[in-house]
mmCIF file as gemmi writes it, N, C-alpha and C atoms, coordinates in Angstrom:
data_model
loop_
_atom_site.group_PDB
_atom_site.id
_atom_site.type_symbol
_atom_site.label_atom_id
_atom_site.label_alt_id
_atom_site.label_comp_id
_atom_site.label_asym_id
_atom_site.label_entity_id
_atom_site.label_seq_id
_atom_site.pdbx_PDB_ins_code
_atom_site.Cartn_x
_atom_site.Cartn_y
_atom_site.Cartn_z
_atom_site.occupancy
_atom_site.B_iso_or_equiv
_atom_site.pdbx_formal_charge
_atom_site.auth_seq_id
_atom_site.auth_asym_id
_atom_site.pdbx_PDB_model_num
ATOM 1 N N . MET Axp A 1 ? 0.604 -1.094 -0.41 1 0 ? 1 A 1
ATOM 2 C CA . MET Axp A 1 ? 0.041 -0.293 0.069 1 0 ? 1 A 1
ATOM 3 C C . MET Axp A 1 ? 0.868 1.097 -0.005 1 0 ? 1 A 1
ATOM 4 N N . LYS Axp A 2 ? 0.808 2.309 -0.824 1 0 ? 2 A 1
ATOM 5 C CA . LYS Axp A 2 ? 1.765 3.605 -1.282 1 0 ? 2 A 1
ATOM 6 C C . LYS Axp A 2 ? 0.956 4.406 -0.224 1 0 ? 2 A 1
ATOM 7 N N . PRO Axp A 3 ? 2.087 4.913 0.749 1 0 ? 3 A 1
ATOM 8 C CA . PRO Axp A 3 ? 1.653 5.774 1.623 1 0 ? 3 A 1
ATOM 9 C C . PRO Axp A 3 ? 1.136 7.238 1.226 1 0 ? 3 A 1
ATOM 10 N N . ILE Axp A 4 ? 0.312 7.741 1.999 1 0 ? 4 A 1
ATOM 11 C CA . ILE Axp A 4 ? -0.37 9.177 1.424 1 0 ? 4 A 1
ATOM 12 C C . ILE Axp A 4 ? 0.464 10.371 2.093 1 0 ? 4 A 1
ATOM 13 N N . ARG Axp A 5 ? 1.054 10.946 0.803 1 0 ? 5 A 1
ATOM 14 C CA . ARG Axp A 5 ? 1.864 12.259 1.134 1 0 ? 5 A 1
ATOM 15 C C . ARG Axp A 5 ? 1.16 13.533 1.396 1 0 ? 5 A 1
ATOM 16 N N . LEU Axp A 6 ? 1.206 13.965 2.422 1 0 ? 6 A 1
ATOM 17 C CA . LEU Axp A 6 ? 0.512 15.286 2.341 1 0 ? 6 A 1
ATOM 18 C C . LEU Axp A 6 ? 1.451 16.587 2.634 1 0 ? 6 A 1
ATOM 19 N N . MET Axp A 7 ? 0.833 17.878 2.116 1 0 ? 7 A 1
ATOM 20 C CA . MET Axp A 7 ? 1.827 19.025 1.847 1 0 ? 7 A 1
ATOM 21 C C . MET Axp A 7 ? 0.824 20.481 2.579 1 0 ? 7 A 1
ATOM 22 N N . GLY Axp A 8 ? 1.321 20.554 3.521 1 0 ? 8 A 1
ATOM 23 C CA . GLY Axp A 8 ? 0.605 22.232 3.974 1 0 ? 8 A 1
ATOM 24 C C . GLY Axp A 8 ? 0.954 23.28 3.486 1 0 ? 8 A 1
ATOM 25 N N . ALA Axp A 9 ? 0.434 24.453 3.784 1 0 ? 9 A 1
ATOM 26 C CA . ALA Axp A 9 ? 1.076 25.527 3.215 1 0 ? 9 A 1
ATOM 27 C C . ALA Axp A 9 ? 2.077 26.055 3.233 1 0 ? 9 A 1
ATOM 28 N N . HIS Axp A 10 ? 3.277 25.696 4.203 1 0 ? 10 A 1
ATOM 29 C CA . HIS Axp A 10 ? 4.395 25.901 4.71 1 0 ? 10 A 1
ATOM 30 C C . HIS Axp A 10 ? 5.415 25.187 3.711 1 0 ? 10 A 1
ATOM 31 N N . GLU Axp A 11 ? 4.864 24.016 3.558 1 0 ? 11 A 1
ATOM 32 C CA . GLU Axp A 11 ? 5.794 23.02 2.444 1 0 ? 11 A 1
ATOM 33 C C . GLU Axp A 11 ? 5.691 23.798 0.995 1 0 ? 11 A 1
ATOM 34 N N . ILE Axp A 12 ? 4.089 24.188 0.904 1 0 ? 12 A 1
ATOM 35 C CA . ILE Axp A 12 ? 3.993 24.566 -0.76 1 0 ? 12 A 1
ATOM 36 C C . ILE Axp A 12 ? 5.288 26.095 -0.367 1 0 ? 12 A 1
ATOM 37 N N . ARG Axp A 13 ? 4.761 26.88 0.278 1 0 ? 13 A 1
ATOM 38 C CA . ARG Axp A 13 ? 5.638 28.249 0.254 1 0 ? 13 A 1
ATOM 39 C C . ARG Axp A 13 ? 6.987 27.74 -0.083 1 0 ? 13 A 1
ATOM 40 N N . ILE Axp A 14 ? 7.558 26.554 0.846 1 0 ? 14 A 1
ATOM 41 C CA . ILE Axp A 14 ? 8.974 26.225 0.553 1 0 ? 14 A 1
ATOM 42 C C . ILE Axp A 14 ? 9.3 25.772 -0.643 1 0 ? 14 A 1
ATOM 43 N N . ARG Axp A 15 ? 8.444 24.856 -1.441 1 0 ? 15 A 1
ATOM 44 C CA . ARG Axp A 15 ? 8.727 24.229 -2.443 1 0 ? 15 A 1
ATOM 45 C C . ARG Axp A 15 ? 8.483 25.325 -3.935 1 0 ? 15 A 1
ATOM 46 N N . LEU Axp A 16 ? 7.768 26.41 -3.394 1 0 ? 16 A 1
ATOM 47 C CA . LEU Axp A 16 ? 7.529 27.116 -4.388 1 0 ? 16 A 1
ATOM 48 C C . LEU Axp A 16 ? 8.757 28.574 -4.484 1 0 ? 16 A 1
ATOM 49 N N . GLY Axp A 17 ? 9.697 27.941 -3.568 1 0 ? 17 A 1
ATOM 50 C CA . GLY Axp A 17 ? 10.797 28.988 -3.974 1 0 ? 17 A 1
ATOM 51 C C . GLY Axp A 17 ? 10.954 29.928 -2.445 1 0 ? 17 A 1
ATOM 52 N N . GLY Axp A 18 ? 10.082 29.764 -1.512 1 0 ? 18 A 1
ATOM 53 C CA . GLY Axp A 18 ? 10.35 30.371 -0.6 1 0 ? 18 A 1
ATOM 54 C C . GLY Axp A 18 ? 9.251 31.965 -0.606 1 0 ? 18 A 1
ATOM 55 N N . VAL Axp A 19 ? 7.974 31.643 -1.519 1 0 ? 19 A 1
ATOM 56 C CA . VAL Axp A 19 ? 7.288 32.704 -1.451 1 0 ? 19 A 1
ATOM 57 C C . VAL Axp A 19 ? 6.736 33.205 -0.077 1 0 ? 19 A 1
ATOM 58 N N . SER Axp A 20 ? 6.356 34.487 -0.101 1 0 ? 20 A 1
ATOM 59 C CA . SER Axp A 20 ? 5.455 35.266 1.107 1 0 ? 20 A 1
ATOM 60 C C . SER Axp A 20 ? 4.305 33.997 1.158 1 0 ? 20 A 1
ATOM 61 N N . ARG Axp A 21 ? 3.568 34.184 2.559 1 0 ? 21 A 1
ATOM 62 C CA . ARG Axp A 21 ? 2.312 33.673 3.054 1 0 ? 21 A 1
ATOM 63 C C . ARG Axp A 21 ? 1.226 34.265 2.054 1 0 ? 21 A 1
ATOM 64 N N . GLN Axp A 22 ? 1.272 35.27 1.884 1 0 ? 22 A 1
ATOM 65 C CA . GLN Axp A 22 ? 0.27 36.126 0.901 1 0 ? 22 A 1
ATOM 66 C C . GLN Axp A 22 ? 0.421 35.449 -0.625 1 0 ? 22 A 1
ATOM 67 N N . ARG Axp A 23 ? 1.495 35.216 -1.252 1 0 ? 23 A 1
ATOM 68 C CA . ARG Axp A 23 ? 1.646 34.665 -2.438 1 0 ? 23 A 1
ATOM 69 C C . ARG Axp A 23 ? 1.349 33.221 -2.392 1 0 ? 23 A 1
ATOM 70 N N . ALA Axp A 24 ? 1.402 32.447 -1.202 1 0 ? 24 A 1
ATOM 71 C CA . ALA Axp A 24 ? 1.091 31.291 -1.367 1 0 ? 24 A 1
ATOM 72 C C . ALA Axp A 24 ? -0.832 31.018 -1.313 1 0 ? 24 A 1
ATOM 73 N N . TYR Axp A 25 ? -1.1 31.966 -0.247 1 0 ? 25 A 1
ATOM 74 C CA . TYR Axp A 25 ? -2.418 31.934 -0.379 1 0 ? 25 A 1
ATOM 75 C C . TYR Axp A 25 ? -3.036 32.074 -1.935 1 0 ? 25 A 1
ATOM 76 N N . GLN Axp A 26 ? -2.377 33.351 -2.571 1 0 ? 26 A 1
ATOM 77 C CA . GLN Axp A 26 ? -2.86 33.747 -3.994 1 0 ? 26 A 1
ATOM 78 C C . GLN Axp A 26 ? -2.668 32.42 -4.862 1 0 ? 26 A 1
ATOM 79 N N . ILE Axp A 27 ? -1.563 31.776 -4.742 1 0 ? 27 A 1
ATOM 80 C CA . ILE Axp A 27 ? -1.257 30.519 -5.889 1 0 ? 27 A 1
ATOM 81 C C . ILE Axp A 27 ? -2.517 29.41 -5.289 1 0 ? 27 A 1
ATOM 82 N N . THR Axp A 28 ? -2.496 28.924 -3.912 1 0 ? 28 A 1
ATOM 83 C CA . THR Axp A 28 ? -3.53 28.011 -3.626 1 0 ? 28 A 1
ATOM 84 C C . THR Axp A 28 ? -4.92 28.166 -3.857 1 0 ? 28 A 1
ATOM 85 N N . SER Axp A 29 ? -5.172 29.373 -4.051 1 0 ? 29 A 1
ATOM 86 C CA . SER Axp A 29 ? -6.482 29.927 -4.329 1 0 ? 29 A 1
ATOM 87 C C . SER Axp A 29 ? -7.251 29.85 -5.652 1 0 ? 29 A 1
ATOM 88 N N . ARG Axp A 30 ? -5.936 30.111 -6.732 1 0 ? 30 A 1
ATOM 89 C CA . ARG Axp A 30 ? -6.322 29.706 -8.14 1 0 ? 30 A 1
ATOM 90 C C . ARG Axp A 30 ? -7.287 28.577 -8.469 1 0 ? 30 A 1
ATOM 91 N N . ALA Axp A 31 ? -8.003 28.565 -9.562 1 0 ? 31 A 1
ATOM 92 C CA . ALA Axp A 31 ? -8.933 27.647 -9.814 1 0 ? 31 A 1
ATOM 93 C C . ALA Axp A 31 ? -8.356 26.639 -10.329 1 0 ? 31 A 1
ATOM 94 N N . ASP Axp A 32 ? -7.061 26.71 -10.974 1 0 ? 32 A 1
ATOM 95 C CA . ASP Axp A 32 ? -6.661 25.556 -11.702 1 0 ? 32 A 1
ATOM 96 C C . ASP Axp A 32 ? -5.426 25.294 -10.368 1 0 ? 32 A 1
ATOM 97 N N . PHE Axp A 33 ? -5.307 25.422 -9.387 1 0 ? 33 A 1
ATOM 98 C CA . PHE Axp A 33 ? -4.727 24.984 -8.227 1 0 ? 33 A 1
ATOM 99 C C . PHE Axp A 33 ? -5.34 23.372 -7.751 1 0 ? 33 A 1
ATOM 100 N N . PRO Axp A 34 ? -4.705 22.371 -7.232 1 0 ? 34 A 1
ATOM 101 C CA . PRO Axp A 34 ? -5.47 21.587 -6.871 1 0 ? 34 A 1
ATOM 102 C C . PRO Axp A 34 ? -6.238 21.856 -5.474 1 0 ? 34 A 1
ATOM 103 N N . LYS Axp A 35 ? -7.655 21.428 -5.133 1 0 ? 35 A 1
ATOM 104 C CA . LYS Axp A 35 ? -8.623 21.317 -4.156 1 0 ? 35 A 1
ATOM 105 C C . LYS Axp A 35 ? -7.789 20.398 -3.092 1 0 ? 35 A 1
ATOM 106 N N . PRO Axp A 36 ? -7.591 21.108 -1.954 1 0 ? 36 A 1
ATOM 107 C CA . PRO Axp A 36 ? -7.027 20.654 -0.567 1 0 ? 36 A 1
ATOM 108 C C . PRO Axp A 36 ? -8.118 19.319 -0.332 1 0 ? 36 A 1
ATOM 109 N N . VAL Axp A 37 ? -7.272 18.039 0.347 1 0 ? 37 A 1
ATOM 110 C CA . VAL Axp A 37 ? -7.843 16.988 0.635 1 0 ? 37 A 1
ATOM 111 C C . VAL Axp A 37 ? -8.762 17.449 1.991 1 0 ? 37 A 1
ATOM 112 N N . ALA Axp A 38 ? -8.242 18.206 2.997 1 0 ? 38 A 1
ATOM 113 C CA . ALA Axp A 38 ? -8.621 18.321 4.243 1 0 ? 38 A 1
ATOM 114 C C . ALA Axp A 38 ? -8.449 19.679 4.702 1 0 ? 38 A 1
ATOM 115 N N . ASP Axp A 39 ? -9.318 20.466 5.512 1 0 ? 39 A 1
ATOM 116 C CA . ASP Axp A 39 ? -9.347 21.599 6.106 1 0 ? 39 A 1
ATOM 117 C C . ASP Axp A 39 ? -8.922 21.641 7.59 1 0 ? 39 A 1
ATOM 118 N N . LEU Axp A 40 ? -8.114 21.621 8.298 1 0 ? 40 A 1
ATOM 119 C CA . LEU Axp A 40 ? -7.927 21.318 9.364 1 0 ? 40 A 1
ATOM 120 C C . LEU Axp A 40 ? -7.769 22.591 10.465 1 0 ? 40 A 1
ATOM 121 N N . ALA Axp A 41 ? -7.705 22.062 11.76 1 0 ? 41 A 1
ATOM 122 C CA . ALA Axp A 41 ? -7.373 23.529 12.391 1 0 ? 41 A 1
ATOM 123 C C . ALA Axp A 41 ? -6.16 24.019 12.209 1 0 ? 41 A 1
ATOM 124 N N . GLN Axp A 42 ? -5.139 23.525 11.879 1 0 ? 42 A 1
ATOM 125 C CA . GLN Axp A 42 ? -3.843 23.716 11.557 1 0 ? 42 A 1
ATOM 126 C C . GLN Axp A 42 ? -4.086 24.681 10.404 1 0 ? 42 A 1
ATOM 127 N N . GLY Axp A 43 ? -4.955 24.311 9.436 1 0 ? 43 A 1
ATOM 128 C CA . GLY Axp A 43 ? -4.91 24.866 7.916 1 0 ? 43 A 1
ATOM 129 C C . GLY Axp A 43 ? -5.117 23.888 6.991 1 0 ? 43 A 1
ATOM 130 N N . LYS Axp A 44 ? -5.075 24.118 5.668 1 0 ? 44 A 1
ATOM 131 C CA . LYS Axp A 44 ? -5.386 23.314 4.524 1 0 ? 44 A 1
ATOM 132 C C . LYS Axp A 44 ? -4.298 22.196 4.011 1 0 ? 44 A 1
ATOM 133 N N . VAL Axp A 45 ? -4.652 21.033 3.668 1 0 ? 45 A 1
ATOM 134 C CA . VAL Axp A 45 ? -3.351 20.041 3.389 1 0 ? 45 A 1
ATOM 135 C C . VAL Axp A 45 ? -3.798 19.701 1.969 1 0 ? 45 A 1
ATOM 136 N N . TRP Axp A 46 ? -2.906 19.389 1.279 1 0 ? 46 A 1
ATOM 137 C CA . TRP Axp A 46 ? -3.063 18.716 -0.266 1 0 ? 46 A 1
ATOM 138 C C . TRP Axp A 46 ? -2.174 17.708 -0.284 1 0 ? 46 A 1
ATOM 139 N N . LEU Axp A 47 ? -2.823 16.803 -1.18 1 0 ? 47 A 1
ATOM 140 C CA . LEU Axp A 47 ? -1.755 15.578 -1.818 1 0 ? 47 A 1
ATOM 141 C C . LEU Axp A 47 ? -0.569 16.517 -2.456 1 0 ? 47 A 1
ATOM 142 N N . THR Axp A 48 ? 0.515 15.726 -1.788 1 0 ? 48 A 1
ATOM 143 C CA . THR Axp A 48 ? 1.951 15.923 -2.523 1 0 ? 48 A 1
ATOM 144 C C . THR Axp A 48 ? 1.897 15.704 -3.92 1 0 ? 48 A 1
ATOM 145 N N . GLU Axp A 49 ? 1.412 14.862 -4.48 1 0 ? 49 A 1
ATOM 146 C CA . GLU Axp A 49 ? 1.403 14.256 -5.935 1 0 ? 49 A 1
ATOM 147 C C . GLU Axp A 49 ? 0.541 15.24 -6.69 1 0 ? 49 A 1
ATOM 148 N N . ASP Axp A 50 ? -0.753 15.701 -6.064 1 0 ? 50 A 1
ATOM 149 C CA . ASP Axp A 50 ? -1.353 16.733 -6.833 1 0 ? 50 A 1
ATOM 150 C C . ASP Axp A 50 ? -0.814 18.283 -6.978 1 0 ? 50 A 1
ATOM 151 N N . VAL Axp A 51 ? 0.119 18.711 -5.806 1 0 ? 51 A 1
ATOM 152 C CA . VAL Axp A 51 ? 0.934 20.189 -6.026 1 0 ? 51 A 1
ATOM 153 C C . VAL Axp A 51 ? 1.876 19.755 -6.711 1 0 ? 51 A 1
ATOM 154 N N . GLU Axp A 52 ? 2.386 18.575 -6.657 1 0 ? 52 A 1
ATOM 155 C CA . GLU Axp A 52 ? 4.062 18.37 -7.566 1 0 ? 52 A 1
ATOM 156 C C . GLU Axp A 52 ? 3.481 18.505 -9.033 1 0 ? 52 A 1
ATOM 157 N N . ALA Axp A 53 ? 2.436 17.672 -9.523 1 0 ? 53 A 1
ATOM 158 C CA . ALA Axp A 53 ? 1.979 17.615 -10.784 1 0 ? 53 A 1
ATOM 159 C C . ALA Axp A 53 ? 1.415 19.341 -11.377 1 0 ? 53 A 1
ATOM 160 N N . TRP Axp A 54 ? 0.896 19.841 -10.423 1 0 ? 54 A 1
ATOM 161 C CA . TRP Axp A 54 ? 0.499 21.037 -10.907 1 0 ? 54 A 1
ATOM 162 C C . TRP Axp A 54 ? 1.712 21.956 -11.112 1 0 ? 54 A 1
ATOM 163 N N . MET Axp A 55 ? 2.785 21.817 -10.441 1 0 ? 55 A 1
ATOM 164 C CA . MET Axp A 55 ? 4.241 22.536 -10.468 1 0 ? 55 A 1
ATOM 165 C C . MET Axp A 55 ? 4.868 22.331 -11.707 1 0 ? 55 A 1
ATOM 166 N N . LYS Axp A 56 ? 4.6 21.004 -12.123 1 0 ? 56 A 1
ATOM 167 C CA . LYS Axp A 56 ? 5.283 20.57 -13.181 1 0 ? 56 A 1
ATOM 168 C C . LYS Axp A 56 ? 5.008 21.635 -14.559 1 0 ? 56 A 1
ATOM 169 N N . VAL Axp A 57 ? 3.425 21.715 -14.215 1 0 ? 57 A 1
ATOM 170 C CA . VAL Axp A 57 ? 2.746 22.269 -15.618 1 0 ? 57 A 1
ATOM 171 C C . VAL Axp A 57 ? 3.216 23.982 -15.379 1 0 ? 57 A 1
ATOM 172 N N . HIS Axp A 58 ? 2.933 24.378 -14.172 1 0 ? 58 A 1
ATOM 173 C CA . HIS Axp A 58 ? 2.797 25.896 -13.933 1 0 ? 58 A 1
ATOM 174 C C . HIS Axp A 58 ? 4.1 26.484 -13.308 1 0 ? 58 A 1
ATOM 175 N N . ARG Axp A 59 ? 4.891 25.978 -12.972 1 0 ? 59 A 1
ATOM 176 C CA . ARG Axp A 59 ? 6.26 26.498 -12.253 1 0 ? 59 A 1
ATOM 177 C C . ARG Axp A 59 ? 7.557 25.719 -12.982 1 0 ? 59 A 1
ATOM 178 N N . ARG Axp A 60 ? 7.364 25.444 -14.247 1 0 ? 60 A 1
ATOM 179 C CA . ARG Axp A 60 ? 8.496 24.858 -14.766 1 0 ? 60 A 1
ATOM 180 C C . ARG Axp A 60 ? 10.113 25.094 -14.361 1 0 ? 60 A 1
ATOM 181 N N . ASP Axp A 61 ? 10.018 26.619 -13.856 1 0 ? 61 A 1
ATOM 182 C CA . ASP Axp A 61 ? 11.081 27.077 -13.547 1 0 ? 61 A 1
ATOM 183 C C . ASP Axp A 61 ? 11.642 26.687 -12.247 1 0 ? 61 A 1
ATOM 184 N N . LEU Axp A 62 ? 10.865 26.277 -11.224 1 0 ? 62 A 1
ATOM 185 C CA . LEU Axp A 62 ? 11.348 25.679 -10.03 1 0 ? 62 A 1
ATOM 186 C C . LEU Axp A 62 ? 12.074 24.106 -10.53 1 0 ? 62 A 1
ATOM 187 N N . ASP Axp A 63 ? 11.401 23.269 -11.424 1 0 ? 63 A 1
ATOM 188 C CA . ASP Axp A 63 ? 12.052 22.201 -11.861 1 0 ? 63 A 1
ATOM 189 C C . ASP Axp A 63 ? 13.154 22.261 -12.306 1 0 ? 63 A 1
ATOM 190 N N . GLU Axp A 64 ? 13.751 23.099 -13.247 1 0 ? 64 A 1
ATOM 191 C CA . GLU Axp A 64 ? 15.083 23.367 -13.837 1 0 ? 64 A 1
ATOM 192 C C . GLU Axp A 64 ? 16.051 24.023 -12.746 1 0 ? 64 A 1
ATOM 193 N N . SER Axp A 65 ? 15.833 24.33 -11.544 1 0 ? 65 A 1
ATOM 194 C CA . SER Axp A 65 ? 16.674 25.021 -10.809 1 0 ? 65 A 1
ATOM 195 C C . SER Axp A 65 ? 17.088 23.891 -9.714 1 0 ? 65 A 1
ATOM 196 N N . GLU Axp A 66 ? 16.35 22.71 -9.872 1 0 ? 66 A 1
ATOM 197 C CA . GLU Axp A 66 ? 16.664 21.63 -8.85 1 0 ? 66 A 1
ATOM 198 C C . GLU Axp A 66 ? 17.733 20.531 -9.392 1 0 ? 66 A 1
ATOM 199 N N . ASP Axp A 67 ? 17.712 20.402 -10.542 1 0 ? 67 A 1
ATOM 200 C CA . ASP Axp A 67 ? 18.7 19.995 -11.504 1 0 ? 67 A 1
ATOM 201 C C . ASP Axp A 67 ? 20.008 19.719 -11.249 1 0 ? 67 A 1
């Protein structure tokens, strides 16, 4: 069984290159951004694979900087 990997807003901010909280909120609120799988007391969480897939399409600059 494959483990479920989740990502919160802080991890998304880091993965997006250290963007501000406000910018991360703007990005995660976009209509084309994956929907969160849960809204916890600590905040929303997304499936890591959904966020990574979105970044491959919309943030190619991040993939290139990691090579």
